[in-house]
mmCIF file as gemmi writes it, N, C-alpha and C atoms, coordinates in Angstrom:
data_model
loop_
_atom_site.group_PDB
_atom_site.id
_atom_site.type_symbol
_atom_site.label_atom_id
_atom_site.label_alt_id
_atom_site.label_comp_id
_atom_site.label_asym_id
_atom_site.label_entity_id
_atom_site.label_seq_id
_atom_site.pdbx_PDB_ins_code
_atom_site.Cartn_x
_atom_site.Cartn_y
_atom_site.Cartn_z
_atom_site.occupancy
_atom_site.B_iso_or_equiv
_atom_site.pdbx_formal_charge
_atom_site.auth_seq_id
_atom_site.auth_asym_id
_atom_site.pdbx_PDB_model_num
ATOM 1 N N . MET Axp A 1 ? -7.27 13.103 1.875 1 0 ? 1 A 1
ATOM 2 C CA . MET Axp A 1 ? -6.542 13.336 0.425 1 0 ? 1 A 1
ATOM 3 C C . MET Axp A 1 ? -5.261 12.214 0.898 1 0 ? 1 A 1
ATOM 4 N N . ALA Axp A 2 ? -4.662 11.686 2.113 1 0 ? 2 A 1
ATOM 5 C CA . ALA Axp A 2 ? -4.255 10.544 1.828 1 0 ? 2 A 1
ATOM 6 C C . ALA Axp A 2 ? -4.103 9.147 1.094 1 0 ? 2 A 1
ATOM 7 N N . MET Axp A 3 ? -6.162 9.469 2.366 1 0 ? 3 A 1
ATOM 8 C CA . MET Axp A 3 ? -6.81 7.989 2.356 1 0 ? 3 A 1
ATOM 9 C C . MET Axp A 3 ? -6.605 7.908 0.08 1 0 ? 3 A 1
ATOM 10 N N . ASN Axp A 4 ? -7.428 8.999 -0.093 1 0 ? 4 A 1
ATOM 11 C CA . ASN Axp A 4 ? -7.109 9.956 -1.593 1 0 ? 4 A 1
ATOM 12 C C . ASN Axp A 4 ? -6.75 9.075 -2.409 1 0 ? 4 A 1
ATOM 13 N N . GLU Axp A 5 ? -5.468 9.387 -2.499 1 0 ? 5 A 1
ATOM 14 C CA . GLU Axp A 5 ? -4.289 8.861 -2.821 1 0 ? 5 A 1
ATOM 15 C C . GLU Axp A 5 ? -3.675 7.221 -3.076 1 0 ? 5 A 1
ATOM 16 N N . ILE Axp A 6 ? -4.037 6.72 -1.876 1 0 ? 6 A 1
ATOM 17 C CA . ILE Axp A 6 ? -4.038 5.358 -1.972 1 0 ? 6 A 1
ATOM 18 C C . ILE Axp A 6 ? -5.003 4.687 -2.415 1 0 ? 6 A 1
ATOM 19 N N . GLU Axp A 7 ? -6.28 4.906 -2.427 1 0 ? 7 A 1
ATOM 20 C CA . GLU Axp A 7 ? -7.022 4.89 -3.376 1 0 ? 7 A 1
ATOM 21 C C . GLU Axp A 7 ? -7.133 4.652 -4.737 1 0 ? 7 A 1
ATOM 22 N N . ILE Axp A 8 ? -6.935 5.788 -5.557 1 0 ? 8 A 1
ATOM 23 C CA . ILE Axp A 8 ? -6.253 6.279 -6.435 1 0 ? 8 A 1
ATOM 24 C C . ILE Axp A 8 ? -5.108 5.422 -7.299 1 0 ? 8 A 1
ATOM 25 N N . ALA Axp A 9 ? -3.915 4.76 -6.228 1 0 ? 9 A 1
ATOM 26 C CA . ALA Axp A 9 ? -2.87 3.981 -6.262 1 0 ? 9 A 1
ATOM 27 C C . ALA Axp A 9 ? -3.404 3.054 -6.115 1 0 ? 9 A 1
ATOM 28 N N . ARG Axp A 10 ? -3.975 2.13 -5.827 1 0 ? 10 A 1
ATOM 29 C CA . ARG Axp A 10 ? -5.407 0.766 -5.511 1 0 ? 10 A 1
ATOM 30 C C . ARG Axp A 10 ? -5.459 0.761 -6.916 1 0 ? 10 A 1
ATOM 31 N N . THR Axp A 11 ? -6.075 1.538 -7.631 1 0 ? 11 A 1
ATOM 32 C CA . THR Axp A 11 ? -7.302 1.258 -8.641 1 0 ? 11 A 1
ATOM 33 C C . THR Axp A 11 ? -6.417 1.546 -10.076 1 0 ? 11 A 1
ATOM 34 N N . LYS Axp A 12 ? -5.377 1.931 -9.889 1 0 ? 12 A 1
ATOM 35 C CA . LYS Axp A 12 ? -4.621 1.998 -11.21 1 0 ? 12 A 1
ATOM 36 C C . LYS Axp A 12 ? -3.745 0.59 -10.775 1 0 ? 12 A 1
ATOM 37 N N . VAL Axp A 13 ? -3.453 0.203 -9.596 1 0 ? 13 A 1
ATOM 38 C CA . VAL Axp A 13 ? -2.616 -1.532 -9.909 1 0 ? 13 A 1
ATOM 39 C C . VAL Axp A 13 ? -3.633 -2.301 -10.344 1 0 ? 13 A 1
ATOM 40 N N . LEU Axp A 14 ? -5.033 -2.197 -9.444 1 0 ? 14 A 1
ATOM 41 C CA . LEU Axp A 14 ? -5.778 -3.091 -10.067 1 0 ? 14 A 1
ATOM 42 C C . LEU Axp A 14 ? -5.954 -3.197 -11.976 1 0 ? 14 A 1
ATOM 43 N N . MET Axp A 15 ? -6.029 -1.642 -12.167 1 0 ? 15 A 1
ATOM 44 C CA . MET Axp A 15 ? -6.406 -2.129 -13.75 1 0 ? 15 A 1
ATOM 45 C C . MET Axp A 15 ? -5.253 -2.178 -14.684 1 0 ? 15 A 1
ATOM 46 N N . HIS Axp A 16 ? -4.07 -2.58 -14.109 1 0 ? 16 A 1
ATOM 47 C CA . HIS Axp A 16 ? -2.717 -2.844 -14.53 1 0 ? 16 A 1
ATOM 48 C C . HIS Axp A 16 ? -2.646 -3.763 -14.267 1 0 ? 16 A 1
ATOM 49 N N . ASP Axp A 17 ? -2.294 -4.366 -12.995 1 0 ? 17 A 1
ATOM 50 C CA . ASP Axp A 17 ? -2.365 -5.87 -12.663 1 0 ? 17 A 1
ATOM 51 C C . ASP Axp A 17 ? -3.254 -6.421 -11.955 1 0 ? 17 A 1
ATOM 52 N N . PRO Axp A 18 ? -4.219 -6.673 -12.011 1 0 ? 18 A 1
ATOM 53 C CA . PRO Axp A 18 ? -5.198 -7.327 -11.072 1 0 ? 18 A 1
ATOM 54 C C . PRO Axp A 18 ? -4.719 -8.385 -10.074 1 0 ? 18 A 1
ATOM 55 N N . PHE Axp A 19 ? -3.723 -9.248 -10.367 1 0 ? 19 A 1
ATOM 56 C CA . PHE Axp A 19 ? -3.22 -10.433 -9.218 1 0 ? 19 A 1
ATOM 57 C C . PHE Axp A 19 ? -2.735 -9.387 -8.28 1 0 ? 19 A 1
ATOM 58 N N . TYR Axp A 20 ? -1.788 -8.098 -8.468 1 0 ? 20 A 1
ATOM 59 C CA . TYR Axp A 20 ? -1.711 -7.386 -7.215 1 0 ? 20 A 1
ATOM 60 C C . TYR Axp A 20 ? -2.399 -6.435 -6.398 1 0 ? 20 A 1
ATOM 61 N N . GLY Axp A 21 ? -3.371 -6.085 -7.57 1 0 ? 21 A 1
ATOM 62 C CA . GLY Axp A 21 ? -4.628 -5.068 -7.23 1 0 ? 21 A 1
ATOM 63 C C . GLY Axp A 21 ? -5.282 -5.855 -6.005 1 0 ? 21 A 1
ATOM 64 N N . SER Axp A 22 ? -5.942 -7.588 -6.52 1 0 ? 22 A 1
ATOM 65 C CA . SER Axp A 22 ? -6.686 -7.988 -5.699 1 0 ? 22 A 1
ATOM 66 C C . SER Axp A 22 ? -6.088 -8.858 -4.43 1 0 ? 22 A 1
ATOM 67 N N . LEU Axp A 23 ? -4.798 -8.27 -4.387 1 0 ? 23 A 1
ATOM 68 C CA . LEU Axp A 23 ? -4.217 -8.837 -3.683 1 0 ? 23 A 1
ATOM 69 C C . LEU Axp A 23 ? -4.913 -7.469 -1.943 1 0 ? 23 A 1
ATOM 70 N N . LEU Axp A 24 ? -4.48 -6.198 -2.558 1 0 ? 24 A 1
ATOM 71 C CA . LEU Axp A 24 ? -4.426 -4.938 -2.466 1 0 ? 24 A 1
ATOM 72 C C . LEU Axp A 24 ? -6.468 -4.714 -1.81 1 0 ? 24 A 1
ATOM 73 N N . LEU Axp A 25 ? -7.333 -5.299 -2.673 1 0 ? 25 A 1
ATOM 74 C CA . LEU Axp A 25 ? -8.652 -4.721 -2.214 1 0 ? 25 A 1
ATOM 75 C C . LEU Axp A 25 ? -8.439 -6.114 -1.242 1 0 ? 25 A 1
ATOM 76 N N . LYS Axp A 26 ? -7.613 -7.334 -0.409 1 0 ? 26 A 1
ATOM 77 C CA . LYS Axp A 26 ? -8.297 -7.908 0.95 1 0 ? 26 A 1
ATOM 78 C C . LYS Axp A 26 ? -6.916 -6.916 1.824 1 0 ? 26 A 1
ATOM 79 N N . LEU Axp A 27 ? -6.303 -6.633 1.709 1 0 ? 27 A 1
ATOM 80 C CA . LEU Axp A 27 ? -6.365 -5.513 3.494 1 0 ? 27 A 1
ATOM 81 C C . LEU Axp A 27 ? -6.679 -4.237 3.342 1 0 ? 27 A 1
ATOM 82 N N . LYS Axp A 28 ? -7.063 -4.208 4.557 1 0 ? 28 A 1
ATOM 83 C CA . LYS Axp A 28 ? -7.824 -2.807 5.119 1 0 ? 28 A 1
ATOM 84 C C . LYS Axp A 28 ? -6.599 -1.358 5.576 1 0 ? 28 A 1
ATOM 85 N N . PHE Axp A 29 ? -7.261 -0.767 4.733 1 0 ? 29 A 1
ATOM 86 C CA . PHE Axp A 29 ? -6.312 0.971 4.516 1 0 ? 29 A 1
ATOM 87 C C . PHE Axp A 29 ? -6.269 1.36 6.498 1 0 ? 29 A 1
ATOM 88 N N . THR Axp A 30 ? -5.205 1.342 7.037 1 0 ? 30 A 1
ATOM 89 C CA . THR Axp A 30 ? -5.37 1.746 8.622 1 0 ? 30 A 1
ATOM 90 C C . THR Axp A 30 ? -3.781 2.794 8.889 1 0 ? 30 A 1
ATOM 91 N N . ARG Axp A 31 ? -4.099 4.093 9.086 1 0 ? 31 A 1
ATOM 92 C CA . ARG Axp A 31 ? -3.471 5.432 9.328 1 0 ? 31 A 1
ATOM 93 C C . ARG Axp A 31 ? -2.881 5.117 10.572 1 0 ? 31 A 1
ATOM 94 N N . TRP Axp A 32 ? -1.366 5.502 10.11 1 0 ? 32 A 1
ATOM 95 C CA . TRP Axp A 32 ? -0.457 4.814 11.759 1 0 ? 32 A 1
ATOM 96 C C . TRP Axp A 32 ? 0.792 6.363 11.659 1 0 ? 32 A 1
ATOM 97 N N . ASN Axp A 33 ? 1.348 6.546 13.078 1 0 ? 33 A 1
ATOM 98 C CA . ASN Axp A 33 ? 1.728 7.882 12.996 1 0 ? 33 A 1
ATOM 99 C C . ASN Axp A 33 ? 3.652 7.438 13.363 1 0 ? 33 A 1
ATOM 100 N N . GLU Axp A 34 ? 3.647 6.167 13.256 1 0 ? 34 A 1
ATOM 101 C CA . GLU Axp A 34 ? 5.113 5.599 12.399 1 0 ? 34 A 1
ATOM 102 C C . GLU Axp A 34 ? 6.24 6.733 11.761 1 0 ? 34 A 1
ATOM 103 N N . PRO Axp A 35 ? 7.306 7.025 11.397 1 0 ? 35 A 1
ATOM 104 C CA . PRO Axp A 35 ? 8.347 7.232 10.885 1 0 ? 35 A 1
ATOM 105 C C . PRO Axp A 35 ? 8.997 6.415 9.509 1 0 ? 35 A 1
ATOM 106 N N . TYR Axp A 36 ? 7.687 5.675 8.755 1 0 ? 36 A 1
ATOM 107 C CA . TYR Axp A 36 ? 7.484 5.207 7.659 1 0 ? 36 A 1
ATOM 108 C C . TYR Axp A 36 ? 6.523 5.555 6.689 1 0 ? 36 A 1
ATOM 109 N N . VAL Axp A 37 ? 6.514 5.319 5.557 1 0 ? 37 A 1
ATOM 110 C CA . VAL Axp A 37 ? 5.623 5.514 4.604 1 0 ? 37 A 1
ATOM 111 C C . VAL Axp A 37 ? 3.912 4.499 4.618 1 0 ? 37 A 1
ATOM 112 N N . MET Axp A 38 ? 4.798 3.706 4.392 1 0 ? 38 A 1
ATOM 113 C CA . MET Axp A 38 ? 3.828 2.015 4.7 1 0 ? 38 A 1
ATOM 114 C C . MET Axp A 38 ? 4.181 0.634 5.259 1 0 ? 38 A 1
ATOM 115 N N . ALA Axp A 39 ? 3.371 0.388 5.914 1 0 ? 39 A 1
ATOM 116 C CA . ALA Axp A 39 ? 3.964 -1.558 6.264 1 0 ? 39 A 1
ATOM 117 C C . ALA Axp A 39 ? 2.52 -2.317 6.156 1 0 ? 39 A 1
ATOM 118 N N . VAL Axp A 40 ? 2.833 -3.384 6.015 1 0 ? 40 A 1
ATOM 119 C CA . VAL Axp A 40 ? 1.548 -4.674 6.411 1 0 ? 40 A 1
ATOM 120 C C . VAL Axp A 40 ? 1.845 -5.688 7.527 1 0 ? 40 A 1
ATOM 121 N N . ASP Axp A 41 ? 0.874 -5.932 7.487 1 0 ? 41 A 1
ATOM 122 C CA . ASP Axp A 41 ? 0.748 -7.289 8.828 1 0 ? 41 A 1
ATOM 123 C C . ASP Axp A 41 ? -0.165 -8.296 8.215 1 0 ? 41 A 1
ATOM 124 N N . GLY Axp A 42 ? -0.529 -8.73 6.827 1 0 ? 42 A 1
ATOM 125 C CA . GLY Axp A 42 ? -0.985 -9.16 6.344 1 0 ? 42 A 1
ATOM 126 C C . GLY Axp A 42 ? -2.704 -8.759 6.506 1 0 ? 42 A 1
ATOM 127 N N . VAL Axp A 43 ? -3.095 -8.684 7.186 1 0 ? 43 A 1
ATOM 128 C CA . VAL Axp A 43 ? -4.224 -7.707 7.374 1 0 ? 43 A 1
ATOM 129 C C . VAL Axp A 43 ? -4.386 -6.782 7.056 1 0 ? 43 A 1
ATOM 130 N N . ASN Axp A 44 ? -4.233 -5.421 7.32 1 0 ? 44 A 1
ATOM 131 C CA . ASN Axp A 44 ? -3.705 -4.38 6.988 1 0 ? 44 A 1
ATOM 132 C C . ASN Axp A 44 ? -2.75 -4.023 6.553 1 0 ? 44 A 1
ATOM 133 N N . LEU Axp A 45 ? -2.6 -2.466 5.818 1 0 ? 45 A 1
ATOM 134 C CA . LEU Axp A 45 ? -1.927 -1.703 5.138 1 0 ? 45 A 1
ATOM 135 C C . LEU Axp A 45 ? -1.568 -0.233 6.349 1 0 ? 45 A 1
ATOM 136 N N . PHE Axp A 46 ? -0.931 -0.11 6.555 1 0 ? 46 A 1
ATOM 137 C CA . PHE Axp A 46 ? -0.646 1.118 7.448 1 0 ? 46 A 1
ATOM 138 C C . PHE Axp A 46 ? 0.217 1.866 6.365 1 0 ? 46 A 1
ATOM 139 N N . TYR Axp A 47 ? -0.759 2.897 6.881 1 0 ? 47 A 1
ATOM 140 C CA . TYR Axp A 47 ? 0.21 3.998 5.396 1 0 ? 47 A 1
ATOM 141 C C . TYR Axp A 47 ? 0.365 5.304 6.968 1 0 ? 47 A 1
ATOM 142 N N . ASN Axp A 48 ? 1.394 6.255 6.767 1 0 ? 48 A 1
ATOM 143 C CA . ASN Axp A 48 ? 1.498 7.687 7.071 1 0 ? 48 A 1
ATOM 144 C C . ASN Axp A 48 ? 1.045 8.566 6.516 1 0 ? 48 A 1
ATOM 145 N N . PRO Axp A 49 ? 0.238 9.71 6.463 1 0 ? 49 A 1
ATOM 146 C CA . PRO Axp A 49 ? -0.083 10.593 5.366 1 0 ? 49 A 1
ATOM 147 C C . PRO Axp A 49 ? 0.759 11.075 5.409 1 0 ? 49 A 1
ATOM 148 N N . ASN Axp A 50 ? 1.764 11.621 6.478 1 0 ? 50 A 1
ATOM 149 C CA . ASN Axp A 50 ? 2.762 13.021 6.384 1 0 ? 50 A 1
ATOM 150 C C . ASN Axp A 50 ? 3.926 13.129 5.605 1 0 ? 50 A 1
ATOM 151 N N . MET Axp A 51 ? 3.58 11.659 5.473 1 0 ? 51 A 1
ATOM 152 C CA . MET Axp A 51 ? 5.082 10.715 4.452 1 0 ? 51 A 1
ATOM 153 C C . MET Axp A 51 ? 5.262 11.16 2.734 1 0 ? 51 A 1
ATOM 154 N N . PHE Axp A 52 ? 3.464 10.966 2.652 1 0 ? 52 A 1
ATOM 155 C CA . PHE Axp A 52 ? 3.089 11.183 1.07 1 0 ? 52 A 1
ATOM 156 C C . PHE Axp A 52 ? 3.662 12.267 -0.147 1 0 ? 52 A 1
ATOM 157 N N . ALA Axp A 53 ? 3.987 13.371 0.825 1 0 ? 53 A 1
ATOM 158 C CA . ALA Axp A 53 ? 4.19 14.343 -0.127 1 0 ? 53 A 1
ATOM 159 C C . ALA Axp A 53 ? 5.972 14.528 -0.692 1 0 ? 53 A 1
ATOM 160 N N . LYS Axp A 54 ? 6.378 13.621 0.044 1 0 ? 54 A 1
ATOM 161 C CA . LYS Axp A 54 ? 7.87 13.035 -0.686 1 0 ? 54 A 1
ATOM 162 C C . LYS Axp A 54 ? 7.841 12.627 -1.939 1 0 ? 54 A 1
ATOM 163 N N . TYR Axp A 55 ? 7.037 11.626 -2.081 1 0 ? 55 A 1
ATOM 164 C CA . TYR Axp A 55 ? 7.004 10.811 -3.362 1 0 ? 55 A 1
ATOM 165 C C . TYR Axp A 55 ? 5.714 11.194 -4.281 1 0 ? 55 A 1
ATOM 166 N N . THR Axp A 56 ? 6.325 10.614 -5.693 1 0 ? 56 A 1
ATOM 167 C CA . THR Axp A 56 ? 4.639 10.842 -7.014 1 0 ? 56 A 1
ATOM 168 C C . THR Axp A 56 ? 4.032 9.507 -6.521 1 0 ? 56 A 1
ATOM 169 N N . LYS Axp A 57 ? 3.079 10.279 -7.62 1 0 ? 57 A 1
ATOM 170 C CA . LYS Axp A 57 ? 1.875 9.118 -7.494 1 0 ? 57 A 1
ATOM 171 C C . LYS Axp A 57 ? 2.484 8.143 -8.119 1 0 ? 57 A 1
ATOM 172 N N . GLU Axp A 58 ? 3.416 7.564 -9.385 1 0 ? 58 A 1
ATOM 173 C CA . GLU Axp A 58 ? 4.377 6.885 -9.353 1 0 ? 58 A 1
ATOM 174 C C . GLU Axp A 58 ? 4.655 5.533 -8.452 1 0 ? 58 A 1
ATOM 175 N N . GLY Axp A 59 ? 5.248 6.796 -7.373 1 0 ? 59 A 1
ATOM 176 C CA . GLY Axp A 59 ? 6.298 6.408 -6.325 1 0 ? 59 A 1
ATOM 177 C C . GLY Axp A 59 ? 5.675 5.515 -5.44 1 0 ? 59 A 1
ATOM 178 N N . LEU Axp A 60 ? 4.698 6.328 -5.182 1 0 ? 60 A 1
ATOM 179 C CA . LEU Axp A 60 ? 2.901 5.626 -4.241 1 0 ? 60 A 1
ATOM 180 C C . LEU Axp A 60 ? 2.763 4.183 -4.574 1 0 ? 60 A 1
ATOM 181 N N . ILE Axp A 61 ? 2.571 4.07 -6.149 1 0 ? 61 A 1
ATOM 182 C CA . ILE Axp A 61 ? 2.066 2.838 -6.776 1 0 ? 61 A 1
ATOM 183 C C . ILE Axp A 61 ? 3.371 1.917 -6.161 1 0 ? 61 A 1
ATOM 184 N N . ALA Axp A 62 ? 4.173 2.225 -6.251 1 0 ? 62 A 1
ATOM 185 C CA . ALA Axp A 62 ? 5.588 1.652 -5.96 1 0 ? 62 A 1
ATOM 186 C C . ALA Axp A 62 ? 5.683 1.082 -4.59 1 0 ? 62 A 1
ATOM 187 N N . ILE Axp A 63 ? 5.419 1.438 -3.878 1 0 ? 63 A 1
ATOM 188 C CA . ILE Axp A 63 ? 5.654 1.487 -2.191 1 0 ? 63 A 1
ATOM 189 C C . ILE Axp A 63 ? 4.29 0.295 -2.007 1 0 ? 63 A 1
ATOM 190 N N . VAL Axp A 64 ? 3.224 0.71 -2.641 1 0 ? 64 A 1
ATOM 191 C CA . VAL Axp A 64 ? 2.15 -0.008 -2.406 1 0 ? 64 A 1
ATOM 192 C C . VAL Axp A 64 ? 2.224 -1.141 -3.469 1 0 ? 64 A 1
ATOM 193 N N . ILE Axp A 65 ? 3.161 -1.6 -4.03 1 0 ? 65 A 1
ATOM 194 C CA . ILE Axp A 65 ? 3.522 -2.778 -4.686 1 0 ? 65 A 1
ATOM 195 C C . ILE Axp A 65 ? 4.92 -4.06 -3.782 1 0 ? 65 A 1
ATOM 196 N N . HIS Axp A 66 ? 5.369 -2.699 -3.139 1 0 ? 66 A 1
ATOM 197 C CA . HIS Axp A 66 ? 6.482 -3.496 -2.619 1 0 ? 66 A 1
ATOM 198 C C . HIS Axp A 66 ? 5.614 -4.073 -1.204 1 0 ? 66 A 1
ATOM 199 N N . GLU Axp A 67 ? 5.24 -2.894 -0.347 1 0 ? 67 A 1
ATOM 200 C CA . GLU Axp A 67 ? 3.765 -3.998 0.519 1 0 ? 67 A 1
ATOM 201 C C . GLU Axp A 67 ? 3.443 -5.223 0.148 1 0 ? 67 A 1
ATOM 202 N N . VAL Axp A 68 ? 2.223 -4.998 -0.33 1 0 ? 68 A 1
ATOM 203 C CA . VAL Axp A 68 ? 1.796 -6.26 -1.771 1 0 ? 68 A 1
ATOM 204 C C . VAL Axp A 68 ? 2.455 -7.361 -1.475 1 0 ? 68 A 1
ATOM 205 N N . LEU Axp A 69 ? 3.997 -7.27 -1.82 1 0 ? 69 A 1
ATOM 206 C CA . LEU Axp A 69 ? 4.891 -8.136 -2.437 1 0 ? 69 A 1
ATOM 207 C C . LEU Axp A 69 ? 5.135 -8.905 -0.675 1 0 ? 69 A 1
ATOM 208 N N . HIS Axp A 70 ? 5.516 -8.018 0.467 1 0 ? 70 A 1
ATOM 209 C CA . HIS Axp A 70 ? 5.473 -8.832 1.757 1 0 ? 70 A 1
ATOM 210 C C . HIS Axp A 70 ? 4.422 -9.849 1.678 1 0 ? 70 A 1
ATOM 211 N N . CYS Axp A 71 ? 3.426 -9.841 1.962 1 0 ? 71 A 1
ATOM 212 C CA . CYS Axp A 71 ? 2.424 -10.143 2.144 1 0 ? 71 A 1
ATOM 213 C C . CYS Axp A 71 ? 2.602 -11.56 1.145 1 0 ? 71 A 1
ATOM 214 N N . VAL Axp A 72 ? 3.227 -11.622 -0.564 1 0 ? 72 A 1
ATOM 215 C CA . VAL Axp A 72 ? 3.016 -12.421 -1.394 1 0 ? 72 A 1
ATOM 216 C C . VAL Axp A 72 ? 4.33 -13.5 -1.489 1 0 ? 72 A 1
ATOM 217 N N . PHE Axp A 73 ? 4.985 -13.019 -0.416 1 0 ? 73 A 1
ATOM 218 C CA . PHE Axp A 73 ? 6.159 -13.928 -0.116 1 0 ? 73 A 1
ATOM 219 C C . PHE Axp A 73 ? 5.891 -15.143 2.039 1 0 ? 73 A 1
ATOM 220 N N . LEU Axp A 74 ? 4.801 -13.63 2.104 1 0 ? 74 A 1
ATOM 221 C CA . LEU Axp A 74 ? 4.898 -14.205 3.358 1 0 ? 74 A 1
ATOM 222 C C . LEU Axp A 74 ? 5.837 -13.909 4.847 1 0 ? 74 A 1
ATOM 223 N N . HIS Axp A 75 ? 6.232 -12.721 4.256 1 0 ? 75 A 1
ATOM 224 C CA . HIS Axp A 75 ? 7.293 -12.417 5.054 1 0 ? 75 A 1
ATOM 225 C C . HIS Axp A 75 ? 6.916 -11.994 6.928 1 0 ? 75 A 1
ATOM 226 N N . MET Axp A 76 ? 5.411 -11.568 7.042 1 0 ? 76 A 1
ATOM 227 C CA . MET Axp A 76 ? 5.401 -11.372 8.82 1 0 ? 76 A 1
ATOM 228 C C . MET Axp A 76 ? 5.412 -12.845 9.244 1 0 ? 76 A 1
ATOM 229 N N . ALA Axp A 77 ? 5.026 -14.464 8.093 1 0 ? 77 A 1
ATOM 230 C CA . ALA Axp A 77 ? 5.233 -15.27 9.145 1 0 ? 77 A 1
ATOM 231 C C . ALA Axp A 77 ? 6.646 -15.965 9.188 1 0 ? 77 A 1
ATOM 232 N N . ARG Axp A 78 ? 7.555 -14.928 8.951 1 0 ? 78 A 1
ATOM 233 C CA . ARG Axp A 78 ? 8.814 -14.858 9.526 1 0 ? 78 A 1
ATOM 234 C C . ARG Axp A 78 ? 9.469 -14.993 10.562 1 0 ? 78 A 1
């Protein structure tokens, strides 16, 4: 279920903003159990499915874009 929600969010981002959507296509979705909703390392988009219930679909889209921006600004390289 959580994977489906991420895929829906990715598709909506791809349709409305192809730049961020194309970057999302390069990230591998990886499940994790940390106490955060999502995180990125430049290769993986880590997600905790247990945290999704707290957010609306629009909220998840915002979080996905937020995580992609970490890649855009090379935050992992700092």
